C-alpha positions in Angstrom: 100.6 -172.8 -87.8 102.5 -169.1 -86.9 105.3 -168.3 -88.4 108.4 -167.2 -86.6 112.1 -167.0 -87.5 110.8 -168.3 -90.8 110.1 -171.4 -88.8 106.3 -172.7 -88.4 105.1 -173.2 -85.0 102.0 -175.3 -83.6 99.7 -171.8 -82.2 99.0 -174.5 -79.4 102.3 -174.8 -78.6 103.3 -170.8 -78.6 100.1 -170.4 -76.6 101.1 -173.1 -73.8 104.6 -171.2 -73.9 102.9 -168.0 -73.6 100.5 -168.9 -70.9 103.2 -170.6 -69.0 105.2 -167.7 -68.6 102.5 -165.5 -67.6 101.6 -168.4 -65.0 105.7 -168.5 -63.7 105.4 -164.8 -63.3 101.7 -165.0 -61.5 103.8 -167.7 -58.9 106.7 -165.8 -58.3 104.3 -162.5 -57.8 102.1 -164.5 -55.5 105.3 -165.7 -53.4 106.5 -162.6 -53.1 103.3 -161.4 -50.9 102.8 -164.6 -49.1 107.0 -164.1 -48.1 106.8 -160.7 -47.5 103.2 -159.8 -46.5 100.8 -156.8 -48.3 102.9 -153.6 -47.5 106.7 -155.0 -48.1 105.1 -156.4 -51.3 103.9 -153.4 -52.2 107.2 -151.5 -51.6 109.4 -154.4 -53.8 106.9 -154.7 -56.8 107.3 -151.0 -57.1 110.3 -149.4 -55.7 113.4 -152.1 -55.9 112.6 -153.4 -59.2 110.6 -156.4 -58.0 108.6 -156.8 -61.9 111.7 -156.7 -64.0 113.2 -159.2 -61.3 110.4 -161.4 -61.8 110.7 -161.4 -65.4 114.6 -162.3 -65.5 113.0 -165.5 -63.2 110.3 -165.9 -65.5 112.2 -166.6 -68.4 114.5 -168.6 -66.7 112.4 -170.9 -66.0 110.6 -171.0 -69.8 114.7 -171.2 -71.1 114.7 -174.1 -69.0 111.7 -175.9 -70.2 112.5 -175.6 -73.5 115.8 -176.8 -73.2 114.1 -179.8 -71.6 112.3 -180.7 -74.6 108.9 -179.6 -72.6 107.3 -177.8 -75.7 108.6 -181.1 -78.2 105.8 -182.3 -79.7 107.0 -186.5 -78.0 107.0 -184.8 -74.7 103.8 -183.0 -75.0 101.3 -186.0 -75.1 103.3 -187.9 -72.4 102.4 -187.1 -68.8 105.0 -189.1 -67.0 107.8 -188.1 -68.8 106.2 -184.3 -68.5 106.4 -185.0 -64.9 109.7 -185.8 -64.4 110.9 -182.9 -66.3 109.3 -180.8 -64.6 111.3 -181.6 -61.7 114.1 -181.4 -63.4 113.8 -178.3 -64.2 112.5 -177.1 -61.3 116.3 -178.0 -59.8 118.1 -176.5 -62.8 116.3 -173.2 -62.8 117.4 -173.6 -58.6 121.3 -174.0 -59.3 121.0 -171.3 -62.1 119.3 -169.0 -60.0 122.1 -169.6 -56.9 125.1 -169.0 -59.4 123.3 -165.8 -60.6 122.9 -164.4 -57.5 125.7 -164.7 -56.3 127.6 -163.6 -59.3 124.9 -160.4 -59.0 123.6 -160.3 -56.2 121.2 -156.9 -57.0 119.5 -159.7 -59.5 118.2 -161.7 -56.6 114.4 -161.2 -55.7 114.8 -162.9 -52.3 115.8 -166.8 -51.2 112.3 -167.1 -49.7 110.7 -165.7 -52.3 112.7 -168.0 -54.7 112.3 -171.3 -52.8 108.5 -170.0 -52.5 108.0 -169.1 -55.5 109.3 -172.4 -57.2 106.8 -174.3 -54.8 104.2 -172.1 -56.7 105.5 -172.9 -60.7 105.6 -176.5 -59.8 101.9 -177.0 -58.4 100.6 -174.2 -61.1 102.4 -175.7 -64.1 101.7 -179.5 -63.3 97.7 -178.5 -63.4 97.7 -176.5 -66.7 99.6 -179.1 -67.9 96.9 -181.8 -67.8 94.5 -179.1 -68.3 95.7 -178.2 -71.3 96.5 -181.9 -72.3 92.8 -182.7 -71.9 91.6 -179.7 -73.8 94.4 -180.5 -76.9 92.8 -184.0 -77.0 89.5 -182.6 -77.5 88.7 -183.7 -81.2 85.9 -180.7 -81.4 88.4 -178.1 -80.7 90.3 -179.0 -83.9 89.9 -178.2 -87.7 88.2 -180.7 -89.4 90.9 -182.0 -92.4 89.7 -183.9 -94.9 93.1 -185.3 -97.2 92.8 -185.9 -101.2 95.7 -188.4 -102.0 96.8 -192.6 -101.3 100.7 -191.8 -102.1 103.1 -191.6 -99.4 102.7 -187.9 -98.7 98.8 -188.1 -97.8 99.8 -191.4 -95.6 102.3 -189.6 -93.9 100.1 -186.2 -92.6 97.3 -187.7 -92.3 99.4 -190.3 -89.5 101.2 -186.4 -88.2 97.9 -185.1 -87.6 96.4 -188.6 -85.6 99.3 -188.1 -83.6 100.1 -184.5 -83.3 96.9 -183.4 -81.3 98.5 -179.7 -80.6 98.7 -179.2 -84.7 95.0 -178.5 -84.2 93.9 -180.9 -86.8 91.5 -184.0 -87.3 90.9 -185.9 -90.5 87.4 -186.8 -91.0 88.3 -187.7 -94.0 90.7 -189.2 -97.1 89.9 -189.6 -100.6 92.8 -191.9 -101.9 91.6 -190.2 -105.5 89.9 -188.1 -107.6 89.3 -187.6 -111.9 87.4 -185.8 -113.7 83.9 -186.9 -114.5 82.7 -190.6 -113.6 85.0 -191.6 -111.0 84.6 -193.8 -107.9 86.2 -192.1 -105.0 87.1 -194.4 -102.2 87.7 -193.8 -98.3 90.6 -195.0 -96.5 90.7 -194.5 -92.5 87.4 -192.6 -92.3 85.7 -192.2 -88.6 83.0 -194.2 -87.9 80.2 -192.2 -88.7 81.5 -191.5 -92.5 82.0 -195.0 -93.3 80.5 -194.3 -97.3 79.6 -191.1 -98.0 78.3 -192.6 -101.6 80.9 -189.9 -103.7 81.0 -190.9 -107.6 81.8 -188.0 -109.3 83.5 -185.1 -108.4 81.0 -182.8 -109.0 79.9 -184.3 -105.1 83.3 -182.9 -103.8 81.1 -179.8 -102.6 78.6 -182.0 -100.9 80.6 -184.3 -99.2 82.6 -181.6 -97.9 79.6 -180.1 -96.6 78.2 -183.6 -95.0 81.7 -184.6 -93.5 81.9 -180.6 -92.2 85.5 -180.2 -93.7 86.8 -176.8 -93.3 90.4 -177.7 -95.0 91.2 -179.6 -97.9 94.9 -180.5 -98.2 95.8 -181.6 -101.6 98.8 -184.2 -101.4 98.0 -186.1 -104.8 101.4 -187.2 -106.2 100.0 -187.4 -110.0 97.4 -184.4 -110.2 97.3 -184.6 -114.0 93.7 -184.5 -115.2 92.5 -185.5 -111.7 92.8 -182.6 -109.4 89.1 -180.7 -109.7 90.7 -177.1 -109.7 87.0 -175.6 -110.7 85.5 -177.1 -107.4 88.3 -176.7 -105.0 88.6 -172.8 -106.2 84.6 -172.4 -105.5 85.1 -174.2 -102.0 88.4 -171.9 -101.3 86.0 -168.9 -102.1 83.3 -169.8 -100.0 85.7 -169.8 -96.8 86.8 -173.3 -97.1 90.7 -173.9 -96.4 92.8 -175.5 -99.2 96.2 -176.1 -98.8 99.2 -177.7 -100.8 100.1 -181.1 -99.3 104.3 -180.4 -99.5 103.9 -177.2 -98.1 101.8 -178.2 -95.3 104.2 -181.1 -94.6 107.1 -178.7 -94.7 105.1 -176.6 -92.2 104.9 -179.6 -89.5 108.2 -180.9 -90.3 110.7 -178.3 -91.2 111.9 -180.0 -94.3 111.4 -180.6 -98.0 109.7 -183.5 -98.9 112.2 -184.6 -102.4 110.3 -187.2 -103.1 107.0 -185.4 -103.4 107.9 -181.9 -104.4 107.8 -180.3 -107.7 110.6 -179.1 -109.4 108.3 -176.1 -110.3 107.5 -175.5 -106.8 111.1 -175.2 -105.9 111.2 -173.1 -108.8 108.6 -170.3 -108.1 107.9 -171.1 -103.9 108.9 -168.1 -102.0 112.5 -168.1 -100.6 115.7 -169.8 -102.4 117.0 -166.4 -102.5 119.8 -165.2 -100.6 119.8 -161.8 -101.4 123.9 -160.2 -100.8 122.8 -158.1 -98.2 121.9 -161.4 -96.4 125.7 -162.9 -97.6 127.4 -159.9 -96.5 125.8 -160.2 -92.8 126.1 -164.2 -92.8 130.0 -163.7 -93.8 130.7 -161.3 -91.3 128.4 -162.9 -88.5 130.4 -166.3 -89.1 134.3 -164.1 -89.0 133.4 -162.4 -85.9 132.0 -165.3 -84.4 134.8 -167.8 -85.7 137.3 -165.4 -83.7 135.5 -165.0 -80.5 134.9 -169.1 -80.5 139.0 -169.1 -80.9 140.0 -166.8 -78.3 137.5 -168.9 -75.9 138.9 -172.0 -76.4 142.4 -171.5 -76.0 142.3 -172.4 -72.6 141.0 -175.3 -73.5 143.6 -176.3 -76.5 146.3 -178.0 -74.4 144.2 -180.1 -72.4 142.6 -181.3 -75.6 146.0 -181.7 -76.7 147.8 -183.7 -74.1 144.6 -185.7 -73.9 144.9 -186.9 -77.2 148.2 -187.3 -77.4 148.6 -189.3 -74.4 145.6 -191.6 -75.0 146.5 -192.5 -79.1 149.3 -192.7 -81.5 149.1 -190.2 -84.1 148.7 -186.8 -84.8 146.9 -184.6 -83.2 144.8 -182.5 -85.7 142.5 -184.7 -88.4 142.8 -183.1 -92.0 139.6 -184.5 -94.3 138.8 -183.4 -97.8 134.9 -182.2 -97.8 132.9 -180.7 -100.8 132.2 -177.3 -100.0 129.7 -174.2 -102.0 129.6 -174.8 -105.8 131.2 -178.2 -105.3 134.5 -177.1 -104.5 136.3 -179.8 -102.5 139.2 -178.4 -99.2 140.9 -179.2 -96.9 138.6 -179.5 -93.3 140.0 -179.4 -89.6 139.3 -181.6 -86.7 140.5 -182.5 -83.7 141.6 -186.3 -84.3 138.9 -188.4 -82.3 139.2 -191.6 -84.2 142.5 -194.0 -84.4 145.5 -193.5 -87.1 144.9 -196.1 -89.1 141.0 -195.4 -88.7 140.8 -195.9 -92.9 143.5 -198.0 -93.5 142.0 -201.0 -94.5 138.6 -200.3 -95.4 138.5 -196.6 -96.7 136.3 -193.9 -96.4 133.4 -195.0 -94.6 131.0 -193.5 -92.7 130.9 -194.0 -88.3 128.3 -195.7 -87.3 127.5 -196.5 -83.9 129.5 -197.7 -81.0 132.4 -197.2 -83.7 135.7 -199.2 -82.5 137.8 -197.0 -84.6 136.6 -194.2 -81.5 139.1 -193.9 -79.0 137.7 -192.7 -75.6 138.9 -189.2 -75.2 137.6 -188.7 -78.9 134.2 -189.9 -77.6 134.3 -187.2 -75.4 134.9 -184.7 -78.0 132.4 -185.5 -80.0 130.1 -185.6 -77.8 131.1 -182.2 -76.3 131.4 -180.6 -80.0 134.9 -179.7 -79.0 136.2 -181.8 -81.7 135.4 -179.0 -84.1 136.8 -176.2 -82.9 139.7 -176.5 -85.6 136.9 -175.4 -88.0 136.8 -172.0 -86.8 140.1 -171.9 -88.8 138.0 -172.9 -92.1 135.2 -170.2 -91.1 138.1 -167.4 -91.4 139.4 -169.0 -94.1 136.1 -168.9 -96.1 135.7 -172.4 -96.9 132.8 -172.5 -93.9 130.3 -170.8 -92.6 128.5 -170.9 -89.0 125.9 -171.9 -90.4 124.9 -174.1 -93.2 124.5 -177.7 -94.3 127.3 -179.7 -93.0 129.8 -180.8 -95.6 130.1 -184.4 -97.0 133.4 -185.9 -98.1 133.7 -186.3 -101.6 134.1 -189.9 -101.8 130.5 -190.0 -100.9 129.1 -186.8 -102.8 129.7 -188.8 -106.2 127.1 -191.9 -105.0 124.6 -189.3 -103.3 124.2 -187.2 -106.0 123.4 -190.0 -108.3 120.6 -191.4 -106.2 119.3 -188.5 -103.9 117.3 -185.9 -106.2 118.5 -182.3 -105.8 121.8 -183.4 -103.9 123.3 -180.4 -105.7 121.4 -177.9 -104.2 123.7 -178.1 -100.9 126.0 -176.7 -102.9 124.9 -173.6 -103.7 125.5 -172.1 -99.9 128.8 -172.6 -98.1 128.9 -175.6 -95.7 128.4 -174.8 -91.9 129.4 -176.1 -88.7 126.0 -176.5 -87.5 122.6 -176.7 -89.9 119.4 -177.0 -89.5 119.8 -181.1 -90.3 122.1 -180.8 -87.2 119.7 -179.8 -84.6 116.6 -181.8 -86.0 118.1 -185.2 -86.6 120.7 -187.6 -85.4 124.1 -188.6 -86.6 124.2 -189.7 -90.6 125.5 -193.2 -91.3 124.0 -194.4 -94.3 122.5 -192.9 -97.4 118.4 -193.1 -96.1 120.3 -190.7 -93.2 122.0 -188.7 -96.3 118.3 -188.5 -97.9 116.7 -187.0 -94.5 119.1 -184.6 -93.8 118.9 -183.1 -97.4 115.4 -182.7 -97.0 116.2 -180.1 -93.5 118.9 -178.9 -95.5 116.4 -177.6 -98.6 114.2 -176.3 -96.2 117.1 -174.0 -94.6 118.2 -173.2 -98.1 114.4 -172.0 -99.0 113.9 -170.1 -96.2 117.6 -168.9 -94.8 117.5 -165.8 -93.0 119.1 -164.1 -89.7 115.9 -164.8 -87.4 116.7 -168.8 -88.7 120.5 -168.7 -87.7 119.9 -167.2 -84.5 117.3 -169.7 -83.9 120.0 -173.0 -85.0 122.7 -171.1 -82.8 120.6 -171.5 -79.9 119.1 -175.3 -80.3 123.0 -176.1 -81.2 123.4 -174.9 -77.4 120.6 -177.1 -76.5 122.4 -180.2 -78.5 125.7 -179.6 -77.2 124.0 -179.7 -73.6 122.1 -182.5 -73.9 124.9 -184.4 -76.4 122.2 -185.5 -78.5 123.2 -186.6 -82.3 126.8 -186.7 -81.7 129.1 -190.1 -82.2 
């Protein structure tokens, strides 16, 4: 895993993106020669800013591939889905380039070059994706991992390693439990050639690692007191074996903190969970600037939104709701009304559900497009909220969530946000389990809060809005 913008990315996925950017540039360069001939192509590339134009076209293609989730782990292994989305990318890129060339003609490299280049791009990416998929599935190219532990964390890590080849990890053994002294060690879900290794004492661990040729040990034991073979693991680490904490690996590959397995000491002493004054000052200034710009840009839309709400359902235009902010302070959060005026008259405060009948027809569109959240920019200006941060929850729900979910109060240590890490990584929450899952993402954000992570969340939010994900 490689850390960029305080977020971890699989090295193979990053390599795929970089290699495809190179191939796209190569395709448009080849299209220039195919369309113009060697002499004219050389002139275009040398004297007419051809490389910059090709770079712009390549970045447009890669950005569209990113926005169509072609670098998402759930899509990488699905050949049919990859092929469909590649066609969608081609059409989107063609329309975008046509629009941009119309608005700013100097960007154009040439219509014929663009068409031929996109054809070359389609062929190169199709064959490269197939080759990459085959290479990615070869287990010999992956690190051989031994997992220590038999709890939920160990089970989850094993399933993730086996289902996500882009992580470059292959599970060759799993020890449910190790004890200091004579304690039998069993194995679960091992490959056929290591069904039984005869390990009975912790002193045999070194021989076992050597025999199964493991080059990485992931410690995912829930209870380590008196069971963790510290001396043996330290000896293996000094000999070149990589020893990792299961909680850290979980954080790297999921982008969230496992609240059921994490230890308080790990949160207390681990890097992160510290926001400097400079960062908080920048965050506040950026939020104010963005909210002012957002309010100005949304002014032309406001009359149409107000008129649509008034014509389709009786009641107020704006909806005011109490939310819990930083340090547990309660504030009024403003939104455009998307439900019936009497939505909670009979049942009281409750989460929205799929196909909630209380949501109006216009309200559904406003939620899908996130236009209902425009008034929250006023909350940002007032200082109740930030542009990026954990979504504020209603006080009626917070009291119960604090009692049932550990570390829940930590999400109130910073200002809540209009968008956040949990919002771009998880669906709209409507239950206790959803709240627990989203808290894990919120803790990851609090632990890794930075300018780079905020920018990543901002661009991901645009992607979520364009694809209408996660709204109800």
